[in-house]
N, C-alpha and C positions, 0 to 999 in steps of 0.2 A: 641138283634139283630134288624136290620132294614130290612124290606121287602117291595118291591115295586111290586104291582100287576097292570098289564096293560091289561085291558079288557073292552070292551064297554058294556058288560052285567053287570049291577050294582049288581044284585042279586047274580050272580056267585062270584063276588069279595067279597061280604058280606059273602057268605057261606065259602069261603076259609079263610077269616079272623076269623070267628067263629070257624072254625076247629082248627086253631092254638091255639086260646085261650082255647078251650076245652081240648086240649092236654097239657096244662100247659106251652106253649111256651111264654116266656116273650118277646114280640116283638112290635116294633113300626111299624105299617103297614100303607102304603100310597097307594092310588088307583088313577090311571090315566086311561082315556078312549080312548086316541088316541096316535099314534106314536109321533106326534109333542109335545104333552104335556109331554109324558114320557121322551123324549130326553131332553127337557128343565129342567125337574126335575133332571135328572141324571147329568146335567152340573153343578148344584148347590149343590147337596147332594150326599153323598155316601150311598149305600145300600149293605147289605151283600148278599141278595138273590133277584133275579129278576124273576118274574113269568109272562110270556107273553102268551096271547091268540093268537093262530095261525091266526085266522080270524079277522083281526084288521083293522080299518080305519086309514088313515094317519092323517086327520084333522077332525074338527068338522063337516064340510060340506061334507065330503067324505063318500062314501059307504065302507063297510068292504071288504077287499081283502083277498083271501085265502092264500096269501103269505105275508100279511101285517106284521105279527109278525117276519117272517124271514127277511124281508126287514128292519124292525126296528133294529134288531141285527146287520145287515150288516152296517147300518149307525152308530150305536154306536161304532163298531169296528174301523171305519174310523175317528170318531170325537175325536180329541185329547183333547178336553175340557171336555169329559165325563170320570168320574172315574168309571171304569168297576167293576161291582159286582163280588164277589167271585164265586157265583153259578148262572147259568141261566137255567131256565126250561120253556119249552113250554107245553101248554095244549090245547086241542081242543075237542069240543063235536061232531065234524063231523067225523064219522067213516070212510067215504070214503077218507079222507085226511091223515089218520094216516100213512100208509106205506111209501108213498113218502115223507111225511114231516119228518118222523123219520130219513131218510137218510140225508135230508137237515140239520136237527138240529145237527146230529152227525158230519157232515162235519165242523160245526162251534164250536165244543166242547161242545154242549148242548145236552139235552135229551128231548124227547117229550112223554107225556102220554095222553091217552084218558081220557077226563073228562066225568063223569057221576054221576048223583045224587045218584045212587044206587051202584056205583062202589067203591071199597075200595083200589085198587092198587095205584092210583094217590095220595090218602090221605096218605097211608102208606109211599110212597116215600118222599113226601114233609115233613111230620112230622119227618121221620127218618133223613133227611138231616139237618133239623133245630136243632134237638137234638144233632146231631154230631157236628155241628158248635158251639153250646153252650158249649159242653164238651171240644172242642178244645180251645175255647177262655178262658175258666177257667184255663187251664193249660199253655197257651202260649200267650205271648204278641205280637208276631211277626206280627199277622194279624190285630192288632189294631192301624193302622195308624191314626194320628190325625193332625189337622191343627196347634194347639197352645199348647205348654207345658208351664205351669206356675210353677216356682220354688220359694219357700220361704225358709228362713233360720230358721223360728220359726213356730211352730204350732199355738201358741197364742202370740200375736194377729194377726200375718201376714196371715197364712193360714185361720184362722177363718174369717178374713175380706173378703178373696177371696170367701169362701164358702157362704157368704151372697149374692153374686151376683146371680141374678135370672136365673140360667142356668140349673135347673133341675138336680142337682148333684146326682150321685149314687157312692157309695164307693165300691171298690173291692180290694181283696188281691189275689195273685197268688202263686201257690205252689213253694217253694224254693226262694221266693223273700220277704225280710223283709219290703218292702215299701207298704204303703197303697196309692192307686191311686183313685183320685176323678174325675169321668168323667162327663162332662157337654156339653150342646149344646146351642150356642147363635144363635137365628134365626133372620137373617136380611132379608130384602125384596128380596135381590138378591142371598143370599147364606146362608146355615147353616154352622156355624163354630164349629167344634168339638174341645173340650178343655180337657186337663188333668192337674190337679193341684196336686202337691206333695210338701211335706215339708221335709227338711233335719232333721236329728236326733240331730244335734248340730250346733251351730254357727261356722262361720269361713270358709275360702276359701277351705280347703281340702274337707270338707264334702259336701259343695254345688257344688264344681267342679265335684266330683265323682257322685253325684246324677244327675246333669245336663247331664253329658256324658252318663250315663246309660239311662236316659229318651230319649235323642236324638237317641241313638242306637235302643231302643225298639220301639219308636213311629214314627220316621222319620218326625218330625213336620216341618212346614214351618216357624214357629217362636218359639224361645225360649225366654221366658220373665221372668225376675226376678222382684218380687214385695216385698214390705216390708217397713221397717223403716230405717232411717239413722240419723246421726248427721249433723247439719247445721253449717255453719260458720257465726258468728254474723256479721250483716251488709250486708250479701250476701243472707241470707235466713231467713224466719220467721217460727215459729212453724206451722206444718201442710202443709207447701209448698211442692209441688210435683216437684221433680228433675228427669229429664230424662237424664241419663248419656251420656255425649258427650264431651270428651271421658271418659273412665274408665281406671284406671291403678293401679298397685300394688306399693304403695308408699314405700314398704320395699325392692324393687328391687334395688340393688346397692351394695356398699361395704364401710366399715369404713376404713378411712385412716388418715394420718397425713398431714397437710398442711406444707407450708414452715417454719412456726413458731413452728412446732411440736405440733400443736393443733389438737385434734381429730376432723375430719370432716366426714360427710357422703356424698359419691359421688353417687348421684342418677343415675340409669340406667334403667329407666322404659319404657316398651313398652306400648304405648297407644292404646286402642281399640276404634275407633270412632263409632258413631251411623250411621247406614245405611242411605244414603242420602235421599232415598224416604221416609223412616219413619220419618226422621228429618223434611221433608217438611210437612207431614201429621200432626205431632205434632205442627209445627208452625201455620198451618191453623186452628187447633182446638183452639189454644191459641188466635189467632187473632179474631176468630169468637166470643169468649166469652161465648157461651152457655154451653160449657163443664164445665167451672168453675161454672157457675150458677147452673147447674144440681147437681154438687158435693155438693155445699152449701145447696141446697134445700132438699137434701135427708139425711141430718144429723140433728137430732133434739136435740142432747145433747150439752153440753157446748163446746165452741170453744175458742182457744187462741186469744189474741189480735192481731190486724193487719189483713190486707186483704189477702185472700188466693191467692196464685200465683202458676202458672205452667210454667216451662221453661226447656229448654235443657241447661245443664251446666256441667263442669268438675266434676267428682266424683272419689274420691281416696279410694282405698280399702287397708286394712292392716290386719295383722294377730292378732292384739291385740287392745283392747279398749285403747284410748289415753287420757282419761279424766285427768289423772294425769301425763302423760308422756310428758314433755316439749320438749324432744329431738325429739320424733316422730312428735309432733305438728309442730315444726319448719321445719321438712322435708316436711310435707304435704303442708304447707303454702308457700313453694317455688313457687308453681303454683299460680300466682296472681289472677286467676279467679276461683279457686276451690270453689264450693258452698256446697259440702257435703262430709262426711267421713263415711265409713262403712266397713264391713268385708267380703263381698261376691261378689259384683257385677262384679268386674273384672274377677273373677274365672269363673262365669257363662258365661260371654261374650266370654272369651277365649276358653271355651269348644267347641265352634263351629269350631274353627280352625282345630280340629282333627276329625271332623265328616266326615262320608262317604258322598260323593256327591249324591244328592244336599244338601249342608249344610244349616241349617236354618239361619234365620236372628235373631241376638241376640239383645235384648232390656232390659235395666235395668231401672225400674221406682221405685224410693223410695221417701218417704216423711219424712220431718224433725220432729223428736220427742223430740230432745234436742240439746244442743250446745256442747256436749263432753267436759264439764268442770267439776270442782269439785261439781258444784251445780246441775248436771244432776239428773233427777228422771224419773219415769215411768208415770207421769201424763197424757202425751199426746200420749202415744204409740198407744192406740186404735184408736184415731182420725187420727193419721198419717197412720196407717195401712189401715184405711178406705179410706183416700184420695188417697193413692197409688192405691188400688184396683179399686176405682171409676173412676180414670182417665184412667186406663187400659181398663175398660169397655167402656168408651167414645171412646177410640182409636179403639177398636175392632169393634164398631158399625159404625165407619166412612166408607162410601162406598169406600174411598180411601185406606183403609187398605186391600190390595189386597190378595185374596185367589185364588190360581191357582188350576185348576182341570186337572189331567193328562188325 
């Protein structure tokens, strides 16, 4: 869990932090000394528990005010850019302030306890609440909202490549749920982005669609991102190239019929899922800048396929089967003259957001070419393609233009 302590007395904050650790509470604890800095922190990061000293200064140059902590909470409740913590507690070492302050705290849905080095009541309360929160989170996913959900169709090499990203991953299982969830944090200068990565149990649209829909329901992310590998169209993509789907569609949607000459034909009827316009612009800016591609190349020390690495937005077709030896399916896919990639899940993941409870996340599919879906296909470049897909997603997430909203 994440705890924010707002107190201008550094030693008191250190004592509270040591108390949690001594009680075996696995927590990421942050300390701010003023109301201004605390508000700024809560605008960029979510915390499960907020502990506020009642006698708090507004800014660095201000004296502490007896209602400084109460005034901070009032501001946080009005600031729509702040993501409000689940629990808020006030503490004060000033006995003369306790009675009146308790009523003020209660009116705001919080509680106040008198702090004292020799007192145990406030310690018992904070440790008890922290343990309750941990027990609840182990059983329930509903309180674990995140910013980004990453879905892959394969554990290896796709999810493996995602978990190589330096996000401090921790893995968790929840009672009654067969999925293993991997939680990570990407720290930008302006915001901390919470991320969950999951892998489907098998390839194909049904499995990925079900997993994506479950993850969106459980975590209410702002972005749903599909990463992994795909097949490229010769002449339109090279091995390792990163393709950001725009649009994605199901190439098997339609019906088989007979034309005027009684020849069997496939009449395509596919609904296309376009890329969000703002994300499309961020991708275009990253490509134009060139440093994203340079960073991807620089961080891979193993063999690479021939040809220059490329990143671009392009049409991506999804289907229920591998088409390496299926000439009929291949002819259907290639009816779109600009299609650059073929795979089995992207459309399903992007379409999952259409049925999400509002506010629905933005769906993005980023896949990299590992073969050309022909009889000569092999697995030689799967790890490299999984890497370039995950590495470009990392560059996208790190862009200041990849917007994260705070409620």
